[in-house]
KOLMILUM-877633 format. One record per residue (C-alpha): residue in three letters; residue number from 1; x, y, z. Coordinates in steps of 0.001 Angstrom, whole numbers, always signed. Layout:
REM residues N
['Ala'; NUM; [X; Y; Z]]
...
This chain:
REM residues 348
['Met'; 1; [-2891; -32017; -14109]]
['Lys'; 2; [-882; -28826; -14282]]
['Asn'; 3; [+1679; -28066; -11606]]
['Thr'; 4; [+1362; -25118; -9242]]
['Glu'; 5; [+3693; -22938; -11286]]
['Gly'; 6; [+1663; -23536; -14472]]
['Leu'; 7; [-1629; -22767; -12729]]
['Leu'; 8; [-233; -19539; -11318]]
['Glu'; 9; [+998; -18511; -14772]]
['Glu'; 10; [-2541; -18916; -16107]]
['Gln'; 11; [-4000; -16676; -13403]]
['Leu'; 12; [-1340; -14027; -14058]]
['Ser'; 13; [-1784; -14089; -17820]]
['Phe'; 14; [-3580; -10706; -17662]]
['Ile'; 15; [-96; -9252; -17106]]
['Asp'; 16; [+1182; -8774; -20641]]
['Leu'; 17; [+4564; -10522; -20422]]
['His'; 18; [+6404; -13032; -22601]]
['Leu'; 19; [+5835; -16595; -21382]]
['Ser'; 20; [+9415; -16987; -20134]]
['Arg'; 21; [+9076; -13749; -18110]]
['Leu'; 22; [+5718; -14890; -16757]]
['Lys'; 23; [+7305; -18160; -15631]]
['Cys'; 24; [+10010; -16232; -13791]]
['Leu'; 25; [+7406; -13992; -12157]]
['Ser'; 26; [+5445; -17045; -10971]]
['Cys'; 27; [+8585; -18658; -9543]]
['Met'; 28; [+9495; -15457; -7696]]
['Ile'; 29; [+6027; -15180; -6137]]
['Leu'; 30; [+6079; -18815; -5036]]
['Gly'; 31; [+9604; -18332; -3693]]
['Leu'; 32; [+8581; -15254; -1699]]
['Ile'; 33; [+5790; -17240; -82]]
['Lys'; 34; [+8099; -20151; +750]]
['Val'; 35; [+11148; -18376; +2174]]
['Arg'; 36; [+9655; -14991; +3215]]
['Thr'; 37; [+12579; -12943; +2006]]
['Val'; 38; [+13476; -10805; -1008]]
['Asn'; 39; [+17050; -12064; -932]]
['Leu'; 40; [+17669; -13337; -4464]]
['Ser'; 41; [+20112; -16023; -3303]]
['Glu'; 42; [+17397; -17520; -1101]]
['Leu'; 43; [+14746; -17200; -3816]]
['Ser'; 44; [+16992; -18945; -6347]]
['Leu'; 45; [+16813; -22119; -4216]]
['Cys'; 46; [+13043; -22271; -4820]]
['Phe'; 47; [+13289; -22642; -8603]]
['Arg'; 48; [+13223; -26049; -10284]]
['Thr'; 49; [+15723; -28519; -8893]]
['Glu'; 50; [+17187; -29323; -12333]]
['Val'; 51; [+18293; -25700; -12723]]
['Gln'; 52; [+21420; -24474; -10958]]
['Pro'; 53; [+20709; -21780; -8312]]
['Leu'; 54; [+23201; -19438; -9983]]
['Ser'; 55; [+21231; -19629; -13251]]
['Ser'; 56; [+17996; -18870; -11385]]
['Phe'; 57; [+19706; -15987; -9587]]
['Arg'; 58; [+20799; -14421; -12887]]
['Arg'; 59; [+17369; -15059; -14383]]
['Met'; 60; [+15788; -12973; -11616]]
['Gln'; 61; [+18404; -10269; -12070]]
['Arg'; 62; [+17528; -10056; -15769]]
['Phe'; 63; [+13818; -9953; -14930]]
['Leu'; 64; [+14276; -6998; -12589]]
['Ser'; 65; [+16661; -5100; -14859]]
['Gln'; 66; [+15336; -5809; -18355]]
['Val'; 67; [+11564; -6401; -18141]]
['Ala'; 68; [+9345; -3444; -19027]]
['Phe'; 69; [+6776; -4399; -16412]]
['Pro'; 70; [+3181; -3399; -17326]]
['Phe'; 71; [+2516; -1467; -14111]]
['Asp'; 72; [-657; +126; -15500]]
['Leu'; 73; [-2236; -3276; -16161]]
['Leu'; 74; [-1427; -4358; -12623]]
['Ser'; 75; [-2896; -1135; -11191]]
['Lys'; 76; [-6116; -1593; -13180]]
['Tyr'; 77; [-6426; -5183; -11950]]
['Leu'; 78; [-5904; -4131; -8328]]
['Trp'; 79; [-8398; -1268; -8649]]
['Glu'; 80; [-11086; -3509; -10143]]
['Glu'; 81; [-10493; -6189; -7522]]
['Phe'; 82; [-10430; -4018; -4419]]
['Gln'; 83; [-12347; -777; -4910]]
['Gly'; 84; [-15572; -2354; -3591]]
['Lys'; 85; [-19106; -948; -3759]]
['Asp'; 86; [-18529; +2059; -1484]]
['Pro'; 87; [-16673; +5186; -2649]]
['Ala'; 88; [-12988; +4324; -2850]]
['Val'; 89; [-10607; +5507; -141]]
['Leu'; 90; [-6947; +5879; -1088]]
['Ser'; 91; [-4110; +6144; +1408]]
['Leu'; 92; [-823; +7861; +563]]
['Asp'; 93; [+2318; +7336; +2612]]
['Arg'; 94; [+6059; +6888; +2389]]
['Thr'; 95; [+8523; +4336; +3728]]
['Asn'; 96; [+12302; +4535; +3763]]
['Trp'; 97; [+15390; +2760; +5044]]
['Lys'; 98; [+19138; +2822; +4422]]
['Phe'; 99; [+21324; +297; +2616]]
['Gly'; 100; [+24872; +1289; +3474]]
['Lys'; 101; [+25042; +4996; +2679]]
['Leu'; 102; [+22180; +4860; +193]]
['Asn'; 103; [+18603; +5813; +1023]]
['Ile'; 104; [+15715; +3674; -222]]
['Asn'; 105; [+12695; +5999; -218]]
['Ile'; 106; [+9312; +4876; -1599]]
['Leu'; 107; [+6140; +6915; -2041]]
['Leu'; 108; [+3179; +4526; -2225]]
['Leu'; 109; [-500; +4981; -3034]]
['Ser'; 110; [-2783; +2235; -1747]]
['Ile'; 111; [-6486; +1457; -1770]]
['Cys'; 112; [-8173; +788; +1581]]
['Trp'; 113; [-10062; -2504; +1655]]
['Lys'; 114; [-11600; -4287; +4667]]
['Gly'; 115; [-9059; -2848; +7086]]
['Phe'; 116; [-6135; -3526; +4736]]
['Ala'; 117; [-4224; -1333; +2329]]
['Val'; 118; [-3527; -2816; -1100]]
['Pro'; 119; [-569; -1311; -3021]]
['Leu'; 120; [-1900; +413; -6141]]
['Met'; 121; [+869; +2659; -7477]]
['Trp'; 122; [+4265; +3719; -6191]]
['Lys'; 123; [+7275; +5825; -6981]]
['Val'; 124; [+10849; +5204; -5807]]
['Leu'; 125; [+12209; +8619; -4876]]
['Gly'; 126; [+15836; +7673; -5394]]
['Asn'; 127; [+18711; +8334; -3031]]
['Lys'; 128; [+17049; +11070; -986]]
['Arg'; 129; [+16125; +11411; +2666]]
['Gly'; 130; [+12969; +12908; +4086]]
['Asn'; 131; [+9611; +13881; +2710]]
['Ser'; 132; [+8357; +13675; -857]]
['Ser'; 133; [+7993; +16924; -2755]]
['Gln'; 134; [+4653; +18331; -3881]]
['Ala'; 135; [+5688; +17701; -7495]]
['Glu'; 136; [+6401; +14009; -6773]]
['Arg'; 137; [+3008; +13527; -5131]]
['Ile'; 138; [+1162; +15284; -7945]]
['Cys'; 139; [+3034; +13181; -10524]]
['Leu'; 140; [+1877; +9974; -8812]]
['Met'; 141; [-1726; +11166; -8539]]
['Arg'; 142; [-1768; +12289; -12182]]
['Arg'; 143; [-771; +8774; -13138]]
['Phe'; 144; [-3640; +7437; -11021]]
['Val'; 145; [-6137; +9703; -12797]]
['Ser'; 146; [-4723; +8793; -16216]]
['Val'; 147; [-4679; +5012; -15659]]
['Ile'; 148; [-7762; +4449; -13499]]
['Gln'; 149; [-9972; +7283; -14796]]
['Pro'; 150; [-12317; +7172; -11772]]
['Asp'; 151; [-15893; +8156; -12537]]
['His'; 152; [-16665; +9383; -9009]]
['Ile'; 153; [-15081; +11421; -6224]]
['Val'; 154; [-12271; +9491; -4546]]
['Arg'; 155; [-11300; +10060; -922]]
['Leu'; 156; [-7609; +10416; -76]]
['Val'; 157; [-6237; +10105; +3453]]
['Ala'; 158; [-2686; +11016; +4432]]
['Asp'; 159; [-545; +11882; +7430]]
['Arg'; 160; [+1125; +15108; +8553]]
['Glu'; 161; [+3911; +15320; +5974]]
['Phe'; 162; [+1478; +15614; +3054]]
['Leu'; 163; [+757; +19335; +3025]]
['Gly'; 164; [+1543; +22184; +638]]
['Glu'; 165; [-467; +24839; -1164]]
['Lys'; 166; [+152; +23531; -4675]]
['Trp'; 167; [-566; +19948; -3590]]
['Leu'; 168; [-3824; +20722; -1760]]
['Asn'; 169; [-5060; +22926; -4594]]
['Trp'; 170; [-4331; +20181; -7125]]
['Leu'; 171; [-6344; +17639; -5104]]
['Asp'; 172; [-9250; +20055; -4772]]
['Glu'; 173; [-9265; +21006; -8455]]
['Asn'; 174; [-9178; +17346; -9509]]
['His'; 175; [-12146; +16349; -7324]]
['Phe'; 176; [-10314; +14402; -4639]]
['His'; 177; [-11957; +14572; -1226]]
['Phe'; 178; [-8864; +14763; +998]]
['Ile'; 179; [-8694; +14140; +4749]]
['Ile'; 180; [-5177; +14947; +5986]]
['Arg'; 181; [-3786; +15190; +9497]]
['Ile'; 182; [-1861; +18343; +10398]]
['Arg'; 183; [+609; +19128; +13172]]
['Lys'; 184; [-727; +20755; +16299]]
['Asn'; 185; [+1575; +23770; +15813]]
['Gln'; 186; [+317; +24394; +12274]]
['Tyr'; 187; [-1080; +27905; +11874]]
['Ile'; 188; [-4615; +28258; +10532]]
['Glu'; 189; [-6030; +31516; +9216]]
['His'; 190; [-9349; +32521; +10771]]
['His'; 191; [-12147; +33768; +8530]]
['Tyr'; 192; [-11399; +37355; +9612]]
['Gly'; 193; [-7685; +37085; +8807]]
['Lys'; 194; [-6083; +36307; +12170]]
['Glu'; 195; [-3784; +33271; +12392]]
['Gln'; 196; [-4145; +30713; +15179]]
['Arg'; 197; [-2250; +27577; +16139]]
['Ala'; 198; [-4373; +24564; +15298]]
['Asp'; 199; [-4167; +23117; +18826]]
['Ser'; 200; [-5714; +26287; +20266]]
['Leu'; 201; [-8948; +25361; +18466]]
['Phe'; 202; [-9178; +21908; +20062]]
['Ser'; 203; [-8549; +21873; +23817]]
['Ser'; 204; [-11007; +19092; +24713]]
['Glu'; 205; [-10569; +15319; +24499]]
['Lys'; 206; [-14002; +15188; +22884]]
['Trp'; 207; [-14042; +15191; +19083]]
['Lys'; 208; [-15042; +18599; +17758]]
['Val'; 209; [-15850; +19781; +14234]]
['Leu'; 210; [-15643; +23434; +13184]]
['Arg'; 211; [-18677; +24463; +11190]]
['Lys'; 212; [-17035; +27263; +9207]]
['Pro'; 213; [-14010; +26735; +6952]]
['Arg'; 214; [-10576; +28236; +7613]]
['Met'; 215; [-7593; +28932; +5337]]
['Leu'; 216; [-4539; +26670; +5314]]
['Lys'; 217; [-1670; +27522; +2970]]
['Gly'; 218; [-4054; +29491; +785]]
['Val'; 219; [-6610; +26665; +580]]
['Lys'; 220; [-10079; +26698; +2159]]
['Val'; 221; [-10406; +23731; +4522]]
['Tyr'; 222; [-12754; +22368; +7148]]
['Leu'; 223; [-11315; +21182; +10457]]
['Gly'; 224; [-12055; +18565; +13064]]
['Gly'; 225; [-9936; +17569; +16023]]
['Gln'; 226; [-9414; +16626; +19628]]
['Lys'; 227; [-6741; +16546; +22286]]
['Leu'; 228; [-5354; +13066; +22893]]
['Lys'; 229; [-4578; +11561; +26278]]
['Thr'; 230; [-895; +11528; +25308]]
['Gly'; 231; [-915; +15331; +25143]]
['Asp'; 232; [-706; +15363; +21348]]
['His'; 233; [-3610; +16349; +19117]]
['Leu'; 234; [-5461; +14631; +16284]]
['Ile'; 235; [-6392; +17457; +13916]]
['Leu'; 236; [-7745; +16766; +10443]]
['Val'; 237; [-8346; +19093; +7515]]
['Ser'; 238; [-10563; +18435; +4512]]
['Asn'; 239; [-11859; +20267; +1459]]
['Leu'; 240; [-15398; +19071; +2338]]
['Pro'; 241; [-17302; +19404; +5632]]
['Met'; 242; [-15785; +17111; +8275]]
['Arg'; 243; [-18860; +14947; +8935]]
['Ser'; 244; [-17147; +11573; +8566]]
['Gly'; 245; [-13519; +12720; +8415]]
['Arg'; 246; [-12351; +10798; +11462]]
['Phe'; 247; [-14017; +7608; +10192]]
['Tyr'; 248; [-12206; +7802; +6847]]
['Tyr'; 249; [-8896; +8878; +8341]]
['Ala'; 250; [-8923; +5768; +10558]]
['Lys'; 251; [-8598; +3696; +7378]]
['Arg'; 252; [-5098; +5157; +6933]]
['Trp'; 253; [-3753; +2696; +9500]]
['Gly'; 254; [-3988; -33; +6874]]
['Ile'; 255; [-998; +1354; +4983]]
['Glu'; 256; [+1155; +1165; +8132]]
['Val'; 257; [+178; -2497; +8419]]
['Leu'; 258; [+968; -2963; +4714]]
['Phe'; 259; [+4511; -1643; +5159]]
['Ala'; 260; [+5000; -3908; +8194]]
['Asn'; 261; [+3775; -6919; +6197]]
['Leu'; 262; [+6096; -6172; +3300]]
['Lys'; 263; [+8953; -5859; +5774]]
['Lys'; 264; [+9543; -7862; +8962]]
['Arg'; 265; [+6093; -9418; +9394]]
['Gly'; 266; [+6079; -10826; +5886]]
['Phe'; 267; [+8703; -10621; +3163]]
['Asn'; 268; [+11607; -8748; +4808]]
['Phe'; 269; [+11776; -6167; +2028]]
['Glu'; 270; [+14482; -4191; +3855]]
['Asn'; 271; [+16878; -7126; +3296]]
['Thr'; 272; [+17103; -6381; -414]]
['His'; 273; [+20486; -5376; -1796]]
['Ile'; 274; [+18830; -3815; -4836]]
['Thr'; 275; [+19250; -36; -4992]]
['His'; 276; [+18422; +877; -8597]]
['Pro'; 277; [+15016; +2675; -8559]]
['Glu'; 278; [+13540; +902; -11615]]
['Arg'; 279; [+14492; -2519; -10281]]
['Ile'; 280; [+12934; -1721; -6917]]
['Asn'; 281; [+9791; -585; -8778]]
['Thr'; 282; [+9562; -3979; -10465]]
['Phe'; 283; [+10256; -5877; -7260]]
['Ile'; 284; [+7412; -4036; -5500]]
['Ala'; 285; [+5064; -5324; -8227]]
['Val'; 286; [+6166; -8898; -7445]]
['Leu'; 287; [+5706; -8252; -3723]]
['Ala'; 288; [+2256; -6757; -4321]]
['Leu'; 289; [+1064; -9932; -6051]]
['Ala'; 290; [+2432; -12167; -3273]]
['Tyr'; 291; [+893; -9880; -650]]
['Ile'; 292; [-2620; -9789; -2119]]
['Trp'; 293; [-2558; -13559; -2586]]
['Ala'; 294; [-1794; -14008; +1124]]
['Val'; 295; [-4509; -11496; +2097]]
['Lys'; 296; [-7129; -13156; -114]]
['Met'; 297; [-6112; -16543; +1249]]
['Gly'; 298; [-6502; -15291; +4814]]
['Glu'; 299; [-9918; -13788; +4035]]
['Trp'; 300; [-11046; -17053; +2483]]
['Ile'; 301; [-9973; -19058; +5547]]
['Val'; 302; [-11621; -16614; +7955]]
['Glu'; 303; [-14892; -16771; +5997]]
['Lys'; 304; [-14817; -20544; +6379]]
['Leu'; 305; [-13969; -20391; +10104]]
['Lys'; 306; [-16342; -17441; +10647]]
['Ser'; 307; [-14066; -15927; +13306]]
['Ile'; 308; [-10513; -15575; +14628]]
['Pro'; 309; [-9880; -16233; +18336]]
['Ile'; 310; [-9514; -13066; +20420]]
['Lys'; 311; [-6743; -12954; +23054]]
['Lys'; 312; [-7048; -11413; +26517]]
['His'; 313; [-5609; -8082; +25341]]
['Gly'; 314; [-8572; -7769; +22948]]
['Arg'; 315; [-6673; -8249; +19682]]
['Arg'; 316; [-6954; -11091; +17191]]
['Ala'; 317; [-4788; -14133; +17847]]
['Ser'; 318; [-3564; -13969; +14230]]
['Ala'; 319; [-3638; -11327; +11512]]
['Ile'; 320; [-5494; -12264; +8350]]
['Phe'; 321; [-2368; -11666; +6271]]
['Arg'; 322; [-333; -14092; +8409]]
['Ile'; 323; [-3120; -16680; +8389]]
['Gly'; 324; [-3108; -16619; +4591]]
['Leu'; 325; [+679; -16495; +4271]]
['Asp'; 326; [+1214; -19408; +6670]]
['Gln'; 327; [-1411; -21527; +4922]]
['Leu'; 328; [+156; -20928; +1508]]
['Arg'; 329; [+3642; -21646; +2884]]
['Arg'; 330; [+2463; -24847; +4531]]
['Lys'; 331; [+952; -26149; +1307]]
['Leu'; 332; [+3869; -25099; -894]]
['Leu'; 333; [+6496; -26546; +1432]]
['Asn'; 334; [+4591; -29838; +1512]]
['Asp'; 335; [+4101; -29952; -2266]]
['Ser'; 336; [+309; -29821; -1928]]
['His'; 337; [-1853; -28939; -4918]]
['Leu'; 338; [-3039; -25307; -4818]]
['Glu'; 339; [-5603; -25109; -7629]]
['Gln'; 340; [-8390; -23690; -5445]]
['Glu'; 341; [-6036; -21260; -3691]]
['Ile'; 342; [-4583; -19950; -6948]]
['Leu'; 343; [-8090; -19241; -8260]]
['Leu'; 344; [-8304; -16523; -5569]]
['Leu'; 345; [-6072; -14431; -7850]]
['Ser'; 346; [-8510; -14701; -10751]]
['Cys'; 347; [-9193; -11383; -12470]]
['Thr'; 348; [-12566; -12549; -13826]]
């Protein structure tokens, strides 16, 4: 009977890597599940006992610095696994933190799936603070179109920082149905030329959709919005009539949960001491595989249990990601056989 590492290598064989690199990848994924940290010193303790931790540490360093990781193959696998039967909804967002004086800034495109966001493609923006540029966003989306080649209109949801005339025009011209939140003080051009603040169009707490399009940064958009109890506004713009805009925009929350799971709720990504953009790119691929394994494990358990207990505050007692992660950790730390669990990663 093959050991857990060998079984995992078989399931990851669709990733076109040399066998020794595939072994290292498998060990890193298993280590991430066991110790829940991206710290290489901690991960090195999870490799085979006959190998010195320092050798394992350097092996991971070489993997991150020397391997030409087949990101496109991974993206295709994730797309085929998680796009589902309904029209795909993508979520675009950015996360950043500081390591010393350096900024770690990551622009990430995910696919929304059953309330989750699954990392699909990403771009490390280097040592820069603040928002991504329009050119950086377009570059990432061009890669999506080139690699995935979707045969239908794809919906894209994003938060308030993702505006810009060139960016919105590119999405419209390339058949992306975008639903993007705007700031309440954003000026919208009326159909007869007068500019208005967006919040002046939505003074009620009841959701309202404008029938006629307006102009935003030179782009024709449809609007829907409402005033929130906090005093802020939820105002969405789209290049198609806003019939279901709020429903699709709600799926954006999954990417916030994804970032939390990659960080403190899951793998403590902010603890990494790696700052080189290409090495971070590769490490995100490793994290993505560990993350989707935990999510699929949690889904599998929930399907067997049929439900998750609900606490008094109305939320689930446990998140599906944590259910899956804890189950995998429990089995790995107790040297249990994981053949059935590893099959959840099958790409067939």
